[in-house]
N, C-alpha and C positions, 0 to 999 in steps of 0.2 A: 227574134232575129231573122233577117232576110237571108235565104239560102243562096239567092242568085248573086253573081259578082263577088265571090269570096275574095277576101283580101290576100294579096301575095305575101310571101314570107317576110319581106322587108317592105311594108307598105309606104307609099308616098304620104308624107305628113304635112299638114298646114298648121301655122301658128299665127293667130290674130291677137294683138295686144302685147306689145313688147316694152312694157314698163319695168319698174324695179324688180318685179317678180317674173314677168313674162320673158324678158330678154335672157336671163340666165337659164331659165327652163328650156327655152328654145335652143340655146347653146348645148345643153346636155342632150337634147334630142339629136342634134347633129353629131355630137361626139359619140353617140351610140350607133351611128351608121345609117340613120334614116335620112333619105332625101327630103329636104325641107323647103317649103314655100312660105314666105312670111308677109304679113301686112300690118301696118300701124298707121294711125292718123298722122303722127309726126314722122317725116321721112328719114330723119337722120339715122335712127337706129336701124331702119330697114337697109339703108345703104351700108351701114357698118356690118350687119350680118351678111349682106350680099357679098361683101369683101371676104367673108370667112367661108363662103361656099353655099349660102342659101340663095334661093330664087325669089326675087321680089315680085309682089303682086300689087295691083292698084286698088283693089277692093276685096271685101269678103267674098263676093261672087267669083272673082278671078281665082281666089284661093281654093274655093270649093270645086271649081272646074278642074283644078290641077292635081287634086289629092284623093287619097283613099280614106284617111282619117284626118279630121280637122279638130284642132285644139284652140281654145280661146281663153284669155285671161284679161278681163277688164274690170272696171271699178263698181259700177252701179247697175241696178236692174234695167234701166233704160238703155244702157250701153250694150248689155247682152241682147236685149230685144232688137236693137239696131243692127248688131253684127249678124244676127240670124234672119230676122224677118223684115228689116228695113229696106229702103231702096238700095239696090246693088248689094243686098244682103246675101248671106251664104245660101239661103233657100233658093235663090234664083239660079245658082250654079249647081244645085244638088242633083244627084242621080241615085237611083235605087242601089242598095247595097253598101252605101257609105256609112261611116260611123262618125258622128260629131260628138265632141266631149268638151263641156265648159268647165273651166277650172276656177271661175270667179266665185266670190261669196255674195250670193243674192238669195232671194226668197224662194220657197218651194213652188209657189204659184207661177213664177216666171218660168221655171224649168218645165213644169207640167204643160204650160201653154206652148212652149217651143217644141217640146217632144211630140205633142199632138199634131202640130202643123207639119213637122218633118215626117212623121209617120205616114201622112197622106201621100208623100212622095217616096215611100219605101226607105227612108233614112232612119237609122237607129241613133239614139241619143242617150248620153250619160251626163249626170252632173257629178263633178269630182273636185270640190273645193280643196284647197291645200292649206297646210299650216306648217310653220317653221321659219317664217321670215325670209329676208333676203339672203341671209347666210345659208339657210337650208336650201334655198333655190339655187345658189351658186354651187353648193357642194353635192347636190343631188340627194339630200337626206330628208326631204319633206315628208310629212304625213299627209296622205291623200285618202279622203273618205268618199266613196263612190256610190251613187244611186243609179239603178237601172237593172235590166234583166241580167241574170248571172252569165248567160252565154255572151252577152255583149261585153260584160266586165272581163271575161276570159280573153276576148279578142284584144281588148285595150291594155290588159295588164302588163305585157312586156314593154310597151311604150311608156306606161305610167311609171314602171320601175326604173326607167332611165332618168326620171326626175325625182323619185321619192324612195325612201328606205322603208317606210311603213305604209303599205297600200291595203286598204280595207274595203271589202264590199259590204255595204250597210243594209241595202234593201232596194225597193223600187225607185224609179226616178223621183227626185226631190229629197230622198233620205240623206244623201250626202250633205245637202244644204242644212238640214235640220241639225245634224251633228256639229257642223262647223259653227252655226249660229249659237248653239249651246256653249261650245268652247269659247267663243268670243265673249259671250255674256259672263261666263265664269271668270275669264281673264280680267274683264273690266271690274267685276266685283272684287276680285282679289287685289287689284291695283288700287281701288278705292280704299279698302281696308289698310293697305300698306301705306298709302299717302297719309291717311288720318293718324295712323300709329306713329310714323316718323315725325310728323308735325307736333303731335301731342307730346312725344318724348322730348323734342327740342324745346318746346315751350316750357316744359316742366323742369328743364335744366339738365337733361341727360345728353351726353355727347352722342349725336345721332349715329356716328360710325360705330361706337361701342354698342349702342342699341341694336344696330343692324347685325353686328357680329354675333350677338347673343341670340337674336331671334332667328337668324338663318340656320342655327343648329338646334332650334326648338320647334314646337308644334305650329308656330305661326309662319314658318318658312314657306316660300313660294317663289316660282320664277318671276312673278310680277314684282315681288319685293326686290329680288336681285336686280332686275332691270331698272326699277324706279330709284333704288339707292345709288346705283352707278351713275345715272343721269343727274340726280340731284346733287351728289357730292362733286361732280365735275362741272355742274351747271351747264350741261350740254344737252339741249333738247332739239338738236337737228333732226329733221324728219327721217324716220325709218318707216314706221307704220304710223300714219297721221291720226290726229284727233278726229278729223272729218271722216275718215274711213272707219275708225272704231265706232264712232257715233252711228254711222249708217248700219253697221253690223248689229249693234246692241238694239237699235230701234227696230230692226227686222226681227230680232229675237223676242222682244217684248210684244210685237204684233203677233208673232207665232203663239206666244203664250195666251194672248186674248183669243185667238182663233181656236185654241185647244181647250179653253176654259181653265187655264192654270194661272193662279195668281203669282206674279213675279215682283214682289216688293223690292227686293235688293236689285234686281235687274232694272226696274223702273227708276230707282234712285241713281244707279250708275248712268243710265241714259240721260237723266236730268243734269247730272254733273258734267257730262261730256258736252251737252248742249250749252251749259254755262261757259265752259271752256271755249267753245266755238264763238259765243257771243263776246267773249273777252279778247278775241282776235288770235286765238291759239290753234285754229283749225288746221293750219298747214304745218304745225310743229308735231313733234313726237307725242304719242299718247302720254308719255311720262311728264310732259309739260303741265298736265292737269294739276300736279301737286302745287304749282305756284298759286292756284286759287286758294288752297288751304293755307299756304304761307301768308298770303296777303291778309286773310281774315284773322289769322292768329298773330300777325306782326312779327314773324320769325322767318329765317332762311335756314333750310335744312342743309347744313354743311358741317364737316368735322370741326371740332373745337381746335382753335389755333390757325385755321385756314383763313 
């Protein structure tokens, strides 16, 4: 941690990336009393937040120039690199003593590269991916897993607690992303098992609603099953967390397994299924839409008997 330019009691905060997760998190930052500067590629949400009291900025560089702590939440590794290291990126407006914190779900190597470049300018960096969905983002109940030096985590913690209920320091930079990718892979594997189980039961003549009611109070219960059953029974696959994003996360988890020499058979199978869902045109739909691939192959539709 850099000792110069210590942060004030209520630091000025920047937020880059105001999508389904970023916008509600940014609102919670403002609600906690932090002066906020925001930037997003599409300007509509920037203007909306400006109307609520945030200061708009035209680029990541402008955000960095205006703040003490910078937060970002974007989709893909290339997006994170662009925010921090690209033309008009945050690094161009950085100064010694700042703290930058990325909330995206990307790979460890991206975070290590950015942290190394920022350290050359005396800027501290944390990776802090979040879990809890858009509901958790709105309600400020996210789980946040943080990688970076302990003293930097301590500086960021009050701000992170404005967005999350369960904030954990995991280890050095990149550690947060490892935990998040493992979570995503396990989520996808659970969803794959739930989809196969519901389709198998339906094909074999069991009312899927009854099957769900039994399993959700048995050892096969999971949050993935709950979400999948709800979407399948309602036939509502509107995007919350999309197939495209889940595929990206699981692909990164499988790559991490290869890098660490760990065989991930179930993870690789989940990644394959998600890729098949993307190829079938489901990429922009909810991850629960992947069950329709199993339905097509089995020739059934998972919906309660009588519906």
